[in-house]
VOBA-1610 file (N, C-alpha, C; in pm, whole numbers, padded with zeros to 5 digits, always signed):
BEGIN
Met+00084-00119+00000Met+00000+00000+00000Met+00088+00125+00000Met+00056+00221-00088Met+00138+00341-00096Met+00115+00429+00026Lys+00213+00518+00049Lys+00208+00606+00166Lys+00078+00688+00168Ala+00043+00745+00052Ala-00078+00829+00047Ala-00202+00748+00082Glu-00202+00622+00034Glu-00318+00537+00065Glu-00323+00506+00214Lys-00206+00478+00271Lys-00200+00451+00415Lys-00255+00570+00493Glu-00210+00690+00451Glu-00257+00811+00520Glu-00409+00820+00512Ala-00460+00787+00396Ala-00605+00798+00378Ala-00678+00701+00469His-00626+00578+00477His-00690+00479+00564His-00682+00527+00708His-00567+00584+00739His-00546+00634+00874His-00652+00742+00907His-00691+00818+00808His-00789+00923+00832His-00931+00870+00818Asn-00959+00757+00876Asn-01097+00708+00878Asn-01155+00702+00737Asn-01077+00644+00645Asn-01117+00637+00504Asn-01164+00771+00452Ser-01096+00877+00497Ser-01152+01009+00475Ser-01150+01053+00330His-01069+00987+00244His-01084+01034+00107His-01157+00933+00020Glu-01251+00862+00081Glu-01342+00780+00003Glu-01404+00870-00103Pro-01400+00829-00229Pro-01456+00916-00332Pro-01604+00942-00307Val-01642+01066-00324Val-01779+01110-00296Val-01874+01064-00408Leu-01991+01016-00368Leu-02097+00977-00462Leu-02048+00880-00571Leu-01963+00787-00530Leu-01898+00697-00626Leu-01999+00617-00709Asp-02097+00555-00643Asp-02194+00472-00716Asp-02274+00555-00815Ala-02314+00674-00772Ala-02395+00761-00860Ala-02312+00807-00980Val-02185+00839-00957Val-02098+00882-01067Val-02084+00769-01170Val-02061+00647-01121Val-02045+00533-01213Val-02175+00507-01288Arg-02286+00520-01217Arg-02418+00498-01280Arg-02441+00598-01395Leu-02408+00725-01371Leu-02435+00829-01471Leu-02332+00828-01584Leu-02206+00803-01552Leu-02104+00800-01658Leu-02112+00670-01738Ala-02170+00567-01677Ala-02196+00439-01746Ala-02078+00393-01831Pro-01962+00368-01769Pro-01843+00329-01847Pro-01862+00198-01920Lys-01802+00191-02038Lys-01804+00066-02115Lys-01659+00028-02147Pro-01633-00102-02167Pro-01496-00146-02196Pro-01434-00066-02311Gly-01308-00022-02290Gly-01234+00047-02396Gly-01261+00196-02408Glu-01355+00250-02328Glu-01385+00393-02341Glu-01278+00480-02274Ser-01270+00605-02319Ser-01172+00699-02264Ser-01235+00783-02154Tyr-01152+00821-02058Tyr-01201+00890-01938Tyr-01107+01004-01902Leu-01164+01121-01880Leu-01087+01237-01835Leu-01136+01277-01697Asp-01046+01274-01599Asp-01080+01322-01466Asp-01003+01453-01446Leu-01076+01565-01446Leu-01011+01696-01440Leu-00966+01733-01299Thr-01013+01659-01200Thr-00973+01683-01061Thr-00950+01547-00997Ala-00846+01479-01040Ala-00830+01336-01010Ala-00811+01306-00863Gly-00757+01401-00787Gly-00736+01378-00644Gly-00653+01252-00622Tyr-00706+01163-00540Tyr-00629+01043-00505Tyr-00673+00921-00586Gly-00746+00946-00696Gly-00773+00842-00794Gly-00887+00747-00762Gly-00971+00782-00664Gly-01080+00691-00625Gly-01181+00668-00735His-01231+00776-00795His-01329+00761-00904His-01264+00691-01024Ser-01141+00734-01055Ser-01071+00679-01174Ser-01051+00528-01162Ser-01010+00483-01044Ser-00985+00339-01024Ser-01112+00259-01046Lys-01223+00314-01000Lys-01353+00245-01014Lys-01395+00240-01161Ile-01376+00351-01232Ile-01411+00355-01375Ile-01325+00253-01451Leu-01197+00246-01413Leu-01102+00156-01480Leu-01144+00009-01466Glu-01212-00024-01356Glu-01258-00163-01337Glu-01346-00206-01454Thr-01421-00112-01513Thr-01508-00145-01627Thr-01438-00122-01761Thr-01370-00007-01775Thr-01310+00024-01907Thr-01193-00069-01937Gly-01119-00105-01832Gly-01015-00208-01846Gly-00886-00164-01912Asp-00875-00038-01956Asp-00753+00005-02025Asp-00702+00135-01964Ala-00600+00125-01879Ala-00549+00243-01808Ala-00490+00346-01904Thr-00447+00303-02023Thr-00388+00400-02117Thr-00495+00497-02171Lys-00623+00464-02147Lys-00730+00555-02192Lys-00777+00647-02080Leu-00702+00649-01969Leu-00734+00740-01859Leu-00643+00862-01867Thr-00702+00982-01854Thr-00623+01105-01842Thr-00663+01169-01710Leu-00566+01185-01620Leu-00595+01232-01484Leu-00521+01363-01459Val-00597+01465-01425Val-00542+01600-01405Val-00557+01638-01259Asp-00455+01697-01200Asp-00471+01759-01068Asp-00363+01865-01052Arg-00394+01970-00974Arg-00292+02073-00955Arg-00216+02057-00825Asp-00252+01956-00747Asp-00187+01936-00618Asp-00078+01829-00628Gln+00042+01864-00586Gln+00156+01771-00598Gln+00132+01641-00520Asn+00070+01650-00401Asn+00044+01529-00322Asn-00048+01433-00397Ala-00149+01490-00462Ala-00241+01407-00541Ala-00165+01341-00657Ile-00085+01420-00725Ile-00007+01366-00838Ile+00081+01249-00791Asn+00147+01267-00676Asn+00232+01159-00622Asn+00151+01033-00595Ser+00028+01051-00548Ser-00052+00935-00507Ser-00110+00860-00627Leu-00101+00918-00747Leu-00156+00853-00867Leu-00054+00761-00935Glu+00055+00735-00864Glu+00167+00657-00922Glu+00122+00520-00973Thr+00038+00452-00896Thr-00007+00318-00937Thr-00079+00324-01071Leu-00168+00423-01088Leu-00241+00437-01215Leu-00146+00479-01326Ser-00049+00563-01291Ser+00051+00606-01388Ser+00132+00486-01438Asn+00174+00401-01344Asn+00250+00281-01381Asn+00168+00186-01468Ala+00035+00190-01451Ala-00051+00103-01531Ala-00074+00161-01671Gly-00027+00286-01693Gly-00038+00344-01828Gly-00122+00469-01837Ala-00182+00514-01725Ala-00264+00635-01729Ala-00176+00758-01754Arg-00233+00856-01822Arg-00161+00983-01844Arg-00193+01076-01728Ile-00090+01126-01662Ile-00107+01211-01544Ile-00059+01352-01578Ile-00143+01453-01551Ile-00107+01592-01584Ile-00117+01680-01461His-00005+01744-01425His+00001+01831-01307His-00033+01974-01351Gln-00161+02009-01342Gln-00206+02139-01390Gln-00343+02169-01331Asp-00381+02298-01331Asp-00517+02330-01288Asp-00613+02288-01399Phe-00740+02259-01360Phe-00828+02193-01457Phe-00871+02282-01573Ala-00882+02413-01549Ala-00921+02503-01659Ala-00811+02509-01765Gly-00687+02521-01718Gly-00574+02525-01811Gly-00563+02397-01892Ala-00582+02284-01824Ala-00575+02153-01892Ala-00688+02141-01995Ala-00810+02179-01954Ala-00927+02168-02044Ala-00904+02250-02171Lys-00850+02371-02155Lys-00823+02456-02273Lys-00726+02388-02368Glu-00623+02325-02311Glu-00524+02260-02397Glu-00582+02140-02472Phe-00666+02062-02403Phe-00729+01947-02471Phe-00813+01995-02589Val-00889+02102-02566Val-00976+02155-02672Val-00890+02204-02789Lys-00782+02277-02755Lys-00692+02330-02858Lys-00633+02217-02942Asn-00604+02103-02874Asn-00544+01989-02945Asn-00649+01896-03007Gly-00776+01931-02993Gly-00882+01850-03053Gly-00904+01715-02984Glu-00865+01706-02857Glu-00884+01578-02784Glu-01026+01569-02730Gln-01086+01450-02744Gln-01220+01427-02692Gln-01226+01296-02615Phe-01323+01289-02523Phe-01332+01176-02431Phe-01475+01124-02423Asp-01489+00995-02387Asp-01622+00937-02368Asp-01684+00982-02236Met-01597+01006-02136Met-01647+01044-02002Met-01557+01153-01944Val-01620+01251-01881Val-01546+01358-01812Val-01604+01373-01672Leu-01516+01383-01574Leu-01561+01407-01436Leu-01490+01531-01381Ile-01567+01617-01314Ile-01510+01728-01236Ile-01565+01717-01095Asp-01478+01688-01000Asp-01518+01680-00859Asp-01457+01801-00789Leu-01541+01897-00752Leu-01491+02026-00705Leu-01457+02028-00556Gly-01465+01914-00491Gly-01436+01911-00348Gly-01289+01930-00317Val-01260+01987-00201Val-01121+01990-00153Val-01094+01850-00101Ser-00986+01786-00149Ser-00964+01648-00107Ser-00937+01640+00042Ser-00982+01531+00100Ser-00971+01513+00246Ser-00829+01527+00298Pro-00728+01469+00229Pro-00593+01489+00281Pro-00553+01637+00291His-00610+01722+00204His-00586+01866+00219His-00633+01913+00355Leu-00756+01873+00387Leu-00817+01920+00510Leu-00750+01858+00631Asp-00710+01732+00615Asp-00652+01660+00729Asp-00505+01696+00751Asn-00442+01749+00647Asn-00301+01784+00657Asn-00293+01928+00708Ala-00274+01940+00840Ala-00289+02069+00908Ala-00206+02180+00846Glu-00080+02148+00809Glu+00008+02259+00769Glu-00031+02323+00636Arg-00128+02264+00564Arg-00173+02327+00439Arg-00261+02449+00466Gly-00311+02461+00590Gly-00382+02583+00628Gly-00526+02593+00579Phe-00589+02478+00546Phe-00728+02481+00500Phe-00827+02476+00616Ser-00781+02430+00732Ser-00873+02403+00842Ser-00861+02507+00952Phe-00977+02543+01010Phe-00976+02640+01121Phe-00967+02568+01255Gln-00943+02437+01252Gln-00941+02361+01377Gln-00800+02331+01427Thr-00701+02354+01342Thr-00563+02328+01384Thr-00475+02446+01349Glu-00377+02470+01434Glu-00285+02584+01414Glu-00196+02557+01292Ala-00195+02651+01199Ala-00112+02636+01078Ala-00097+02773+01012Pro+00004+02787+00927Pro+00014+02913+00852Pro-00108+02929+00761Leu-00149+03051+00737Leu-00262+03079+00646Leu-00213+03058+00502Asp-00225+02936+00452Asp-00173+02905+00319Asp-00288+02886+00219Met-00352+02769+00225Met-00471+02735+00144Met-00445+02719-00005Arg-00319+02711-00047Arg-00294+02689-00190Arg-00315+02542-00224Met-00389+02516-00331Met-00400+02379-00379Met-00276+02341-00460Asp-00214+02441-00520Asp-00091+02417-00596Asp+00019+02498-00529Asn+00114+02427-00467Asn+00221+02496-00394Asn+00315+02575-00484Arg+00302+02559-00615Arg+00387+02635-00707Arg+00335+02778-00723Gln+00211+02799-00681Gln+00150+02931-00699Gln+00198+03028-00591Ala+00207+03157-00625Ala+00261+03257-00532Ala+00158+03299-00426Leu+00035+03326-00469Leu-00066+03385-00379Leu-00108+03287-00269Thr-00104+03332-00144Thr-00152+03252-00031Thr-00263+03327+00041Ala-00333+03257+00129Ala-00438+03320+00209Ala-00378+03428+00299Gln-00255+03408+00343Gln-00191+03507+00430Gln-00175+03641+00358Gln-00141+03636+00230Gln-00131+03760+00152Gln-00266+03827+00137Val-00369+03748+00108Val-00503+03804+00091Val-00546+03874+00220Val-00527+03805+00333Val-00572+03856+00462Val-00495+03982+00503Asn-00366+03984+00473Asn-00283+04094+00523Asn-00260+04208+00424Glu-00283+04184+00295Glu-00249+04285+00195Glu-00368+04341+00118Tyr-00478+04268+00112Tyr-00592+04318+00036Tyr-00661+04431+00113Ser-00723+04522+00040Ser-00793+04633+00106Ser-00918+04581+00177Glu-00967+04661+00269Glu-01088+04622+00342Glu-01204+04598+00246Ala-01217+04684+00145Ala-01326+04671+00046Ala-01313+04539-00031Glu-01188+04503-00067Glu-01167+04376-00140Glu-01203+04257-00051Leu-01168+04266+00078Leu-01201+04157+00170Leu-01352+04142+00185Val-01422+04255+00196Val-01569+04250+00206Val-01627+04178+00084Lys-01576+04214-00033Lys-01626+04155-00158Lys-01602+04003-00161Ile-01481+03962-00120Ile-01448+03819-00119Ile-01539+03744-00022Leu-01556+03798+00099Leu-01638+03730+00200Leu-01784+03722+00157Arg-01833+03827+00093Arg-01974+03826+00047Arg-01993+03733-00071Gln-01903+03751-00169Gln-01920+03680-00296Gln-01895+03530-00282Tyr-01788+03494-00214Tyr-01747+03354-00210Tyr-01787+03282-00082Gly-01822+03358+00022Gly-01860+03294+00147Gly-02006+03318+00182Glu-02070+03405+00105Glu-02207+03446+00136Glu-02218+03478+00286Glu-02118+03552+00334Glu-02102+03583+00476Glu-02181+03708+00513Pro-02285+03695+00599Pro-02368+03811+00634Pro-02294+03919+00713Lys-02188+03881+00782Lys-02114+03980+00861Lys-01982+04018+00793Ala-01983+04018+00661Ala-01861+04043+00584Ala-01793+04175+00624Lys-01872+04280+00641Lys-01813+04413+00672Lys-01743+04411+00807Lys-01810+04353+00905Lys-01753+04346+01041Lys-01624+04264+01042Ile-01628+04150+00974Ile-01511+04061+00973Ile-01394+04128+00901Ala-01422+04190+00786Ala-01316+04257+00710Ala-01252+04368+00793Ala-01335+04446+00863Ala-01283+04555+00947Ala-01195+04498+01059Ala-01241+04389+01120Ala-01166+04326+01230Ala-01033+04271+01179Ile-01034+04212+01058Ile-00909+04160+01000Ile-00809+04274+00981Val-00857+04384+00923Val-00767+04497+00894Val-00708+04555+01023Ser-00790+04564+01128Ser-00735+04623+01251Ser-00649+04524+01331Ala-00660+04395+01301Ala-00579+04295+01375Ala-00450+04257+01301Arg-00428+04314+01182Arg-00312+04275+01101Arg-00181+04301+01176Pro-00075+04219+01149Pro-00075+04103+01059Pro-00128+03976+01127Leu-00204+03898+01051Leu-00251+03768+01098Leu-00166+03661+01030Ala-00117+03567+01108Ala-00023+03468+01051Ala-00081+03327+01044Thr-00175+03295+01135Thr-00218+03154+01143Thr-00370+03137+01131Thr-00407+03012+01103Thr-00548+02975+01088Thr-00625+03002+01218Leu-00566+02966+01332Leu-00639+02982+01458Leu-00658+03129+01496Gln-00561+03215+01459Gln-00578+03359+01484Gln-00701+03411+01408Leu-00710+03371+01283Leu-00823+03416+01201Leu-00955+03358+01251Ala-00953+03228+01284Ala-01076+03163+01334Ala-01124+03230+01462Ala-01030+03263+01551Ala-01067+03325+01680Ala-01127+03464+01657Leu-01072+03536+01562Leu-01122+03670+01530Leu-01268+03664+01484Val-01299+03567+01398Val-01437+03553+01349Val-01528+03506+01462Glu-01476+03417+01544Glu-01555+03364+01657Glu-01591+03476+01755Asp-01498+03568+01775Asp-01525+03683+01864Asp-01642+03766+01813Ile-01653+03779+01684Ile-01761+03859+01625Ile-01895+03788+01643Tyr-01894+03658+01626Tyr-02019+03581+01631Tyr-02052+03531+01771Gly-01947+03502+01849Gly-01972+03420+01968Gly-01992+03277+01917Arg-01950+03178+01991Arg-01960+03040+01942Arg-02101+02990+01962Arg-02168+02951+01853Arg-02299+02890+01872Arg-02333+02801+01754Gly-02416+02703+01781Gly-02458+02613+01674Gly-02350+02511+01641Lys-02388+02419+01553Lys-02296+02310+01518Lys-02184+02358+01427Thr-02216+02454+01341Thr-02119+02499+01242Thr-02031+02609+01300His-01902+02593+01285His-01808+02695+01336His-01832+02826+01259Pro-01838+02940+01330Pro-01867+03067+01261Pro-01763+03106+01155Ala-01642+03047+01161Ala-01540+03083+01062Ala-01550+03002+00932Thr-01646+02909+00925Thr-01657+02822+00807Thr-01667+02902+00678Arg-01756+03002+00676Arg-01778+03077+00551Arg-01656+03163+00515Thr-01590+03217+00617Thr-01471+03299+00592Thr-01360+03214+00530Phe-01340+03094+00584Phe-01234+03006+00531Phe-01270+02960+00389Gln-01397+02930+00365Gln-01439+02891+00231Gln-01411+03004+00132Ala-01447+03126+00171Ala-01430+03241+00083Ala-01284+03263+00047Leu-01197+03254+00148Leu-01054+03274+00123Leu-00997+03164+00033Arg-01039+03041+00058Arg-00990+02928-00022Arg-01030+02945-00169Ile-01155+02987-00191Ile-01203+03006-00328Ile-01125+03119-00396Ala-01099+03227-00320Ala-01025+03341-00375Ala-00881+03303-00409Val-00816+03234-00316Val-00674+03198-00336Val-00659+03107-00458Asn-00751+03014-00476Asn-00738+02914-00582Asn-00822+02944-00707Glu-00886+03061-00707Glu-00969+03102-00822Glu-01066+02992-00863Glu-01130+02931-00764Glu-01210+02810-00792Glu-01329+02837-00883Leu-01401+02947-00860Leu-01519+02971-00943Leu-01480+03012-01085Met-01370+03086-01095Met-01321+03126-01227Met-01279+03002-01307Gln-01215+02907-01240Gln-01176+02781-01305Gln-01300+02712-01363Leu-01405+02706-01281Leu-01528+02637-01323Leu-01596+02712-01437Glu-01605+02845-01424Glu-01669+02924-01530Glu-01597+02911-01663Thr-01464+02898-01657Thr-01385+02881-01780Thr-01409+02744-01842Thr-01425+02643-01757Thr-01428+02504-01806Thr-01565+02462-01859Leu-01672+02507-01793Leu-01807+02459-01832Leu-01836+02474-01982Pro-01812+02592-02043Pro-01843+02605-02186Pro-01756+02518-02277Leu-01647+02464-02222Leu-01558+02378-02303Leu-01606+02233-02306Leu-01702+02199-02219Leu-01742+02058-02206Leu-01789+01995-02338Pro-01876+02062-02417Pro-01918+01997-02541Pro-01800+01962-02633Asp-01697+02047-02632Asp-01580+02020-02716Asp-01492+01908-02659Leu-01502+01887-02529Leu-01421+01782-02466Leu-01483+01643-02481Leu-01613+01642-02516Leu-01684+01513-02522Leu-01699+01462-02664Lys-01684+01332-02678Lys-01720+01267-02804Lys-01873+01265-02814Asp-01925+01235-02931Asp-02071+01218-02944Asp-02117+01112-02845Lys-02225+01139-02776Lys-02281+01052-02672Lys-02190+01042-02549Gly-02089+01127-02541Gly-02003+01131-02422Gly-02079+01187-02303Arg-02039+01144-02182Arg-02110+01186-02060Arg-02017+01269-01971Val-02077+01369-01905Val-02000+01449-01809Val-02075+01452-01677Ala-02000+01441-01567Ala-02058+01453-01433Ala-01978+01559-01357Val-02051+01645-01283Val-01987+01749-01203Val-02038+01739-01060Ile-01944+01728-00965Ile-01981+01725-00823Ile-01942+01858-00762Ser-02040+01929-00704Ser-02008+02055-00636Ser-02043+02043-00489Phe-01989+02136-00410Phe-02002+02124-00265Phe-02064+02246-00198His-02091+02350-00275His-02167+02461-00217His-02249+02526-00327Ser-02345+02608-00285Ser-02446+02659-00377Ser-02385+02744-00489Leu-02271+02810-00461Leu-02210+02895-00564Leu-02167+02811-00684Glu-02102+02699-00657Glu-02057+02610-00765Glu-02178+02547-00833Asp-02269+02494-00751Asp-02384+02423-00807Asp-02467+02516-00897Arg-02478+02643-00856Arg-02554+02740-00935Arg-02491+02757-01074Leu-02359+02766-01079Leu-02290+02781-01208Leu-02317+02660-01299Val-02309+02541-01239Val-02331+02418-01318Val-02476+02412-01366Lys-02567+02441-01274Lys-02711+02438-01306Lys-02743+02537-01418Gln-02689+02660-01407Gln-02716+02763-01508Gln-02657+02724-01644Tyr-02537+02667-01641Tyr-02476+02628-01768Tyr-02557+02516-01835Phe-02592+02414-01757Phe-02673+02305-01813Phe-02808+02357-01863Ala-02870+02449-01789Ala-02999+02505-01829Ala-02984+02582-01961Ser-02875+02656-01976Ser-02855+02734-02100Ser-02842+02640-02220Glu-02782+02524-02198Glu-02769+02424-02305Glu-02908+02368-02341Thr-02985+02338-02237Thr-03119+02282-02259Thr-03206+02380-02336Gln-03192+02509-02304Gln-03279+02611-02365Gln-03233+02650-02506Ala-03118+02597-02547Ala-03065+02637-02678Ala-03138+02571-02795Gly-03236+02485-02764Gly-03315+02422-02870Gly-03229+02341-02965Tyr-03244+02370-03097Tyr-03167+02295-03198Tyr-03018+02315-03183Glu-02980+02426-03121Glu-02837+02457-03104Glu-02775+02379-02988Ala-02860+02318-02906Ala-02809+02252-02783Ala-02709+02143-02818Lys-02603+02139-02738Lys-02502+02035-02760Lys-02507+01929-02651Leu-02571+01964-02538Leu-02578+01870-02425Leu-02723+01845-02387Glu-02748+01724-02339Glu-02879+01695-02279Glu-02857+01659-02133Val-02934+01723-02047Val-02914+01705-01902Val-02976+01573-01858Met-02903+01498-01774Met-02950+01368-01726Met-03009+01377-01585Thr-02981+01485-01516Thr-03025+01499-01376Thr-03118+01619-01366Lys-03249+01595-01358Lys-03344+01707-01343Lys-03311+01787-01217Lys-03287+01714-01110Lys-03242+01776-00984Lys-03106+01718-00952Pro-03023+01790-00877Pro-02893+01731-00844Pro-02910+01610-00753Ile-02823+01512-00769Ile-02820+01397-00678Ile-02744+01442-00553Ser-02804+01421-00437Ser-02746+01474-00314Ser-02667+01369-00238Gly-02548+01408-00192Gly-02465+01319-00110Gly-02531+01285+00021Ala-02616+01375+00072Ala-02681+01353+00201Ala-02777+01234+00195Thr-02832+01206+00076Thr-02925+01093+00066Thr-02862+00973-00007Glu-02765+00999-00097Glu-02710+00892-00181Glu-02580+00833-00127Asp-02514+00905-00035Asp-02382+00861+00010Asp-02372+00886+00161Val-02468+00828+00231Val-02491+00863+00372Val-02372+00833+00462Leu-02298+00726+00432Leu-02192+00683+00522Leu-02065+00767+00512Asn-02053+00844+00403Asn-01933+00924+00382Asn-01961+01066+00432Arg-01901+01100+00548Arg-01935+01231+00608Arg-01894+01348+00520Arg-01793+01327+00436Arg-01750+01437+00348Arg-01845+01457+00230Ala-01941+01367+00216Ala-02033+01378+00102Ala-02160+01453+00137Arg-02173+01492+00264Arg-02300+01551+00309Arg-02350+01666+00222Ser-02258+01756+00183Ser-02302+01874+00108Ser-02285+01856-00043Ala-02246+01737-00086Ala-02217+01717-00229Ala-02343+01714-00314Met-02334+01775-00433Met-02444+01773-00531Met-02386+01733-00666Leu-02451+01638-00730Leu-02399+01583-00855Leu-02498+01612-00968Arg-02447+01670-01076Arg-02528+01691-01196Arg-02455+01627-01315Ala-02531+01579-01412Ala-02469+01512-01526Ala-02544+01544-01655Ala-02472+01531-01767Ala-02531+01556-01899Ala-02458+01468-01999Phe-02519+01451-02117Phe-02446+01380-02223Phe-02450+01463-02351Lys-02352+01439-02437Lys-02343+01517-02561Lys-02437+01459-02664Ile-02518+01547-02718Ile-02615+01505-02819Ile-02539+01470-02946Asn-02578+01360-03008Asn-02512+01315-03130Asn-02538+01415-03241Thr-02435+01498-03269Thr-02458+01607-03366Thr-02425+01563-03507
//
């Protein structure tokens, strides 16, 4: 067993792929088909798809996180193509090169090892530098955003990406408490504004907002969605798993725009409503907020 796999088992199977059965059901892999995973993570979905397609050389796995890339070694050794890049950049290159696939998956979740690995700075529960980069090669960190962005920019980030009702108060508190160096300093500052109450930590939305800003997550998705018809072969299937309403709204709107395009439509939506992790993947605690939507390319 590889080190990354051991770590995962150690974390209470914490990187069990989310909504695995539903993804396989909707992508409906057949022997010999090609598969593109734009956010391959630790290879859970890919390994399951490979059980049916049977040919690892037809797998293309993309991730921007070095730890994920390292953990895909077994699939790489079996012949899969592994690409260390953000998914929007990779998708653009595939389209430019005219590459098409039978199945495409985008799983927008932050992988569990990210959250469990304290020093990456994604969690407000353990002391760590304010980092939050999914790709360590990138310059911008959460610490820079927190300490260098203007109060107005912070308000915008907290509102837009965290849907945080107390964005103005939190931004003002951040600016007056600068410099902030660690996750717990920031979490405590938000907690002071809210007081601790309820099951959800009051800093959840602030951390989500910063993570999305640092990694340009919504911009990545907005860039990639319109490329999907070009990435798919005729009758090719795409599945997208999102974890908060901002992402799901973008996917829903894009799929709806395709449906409303009439004769011009390139995709047909397979999920009238999103499939919910809370009902379909009950045993996986990381799947609680997951929403899955899927479509297939109309034979043009």
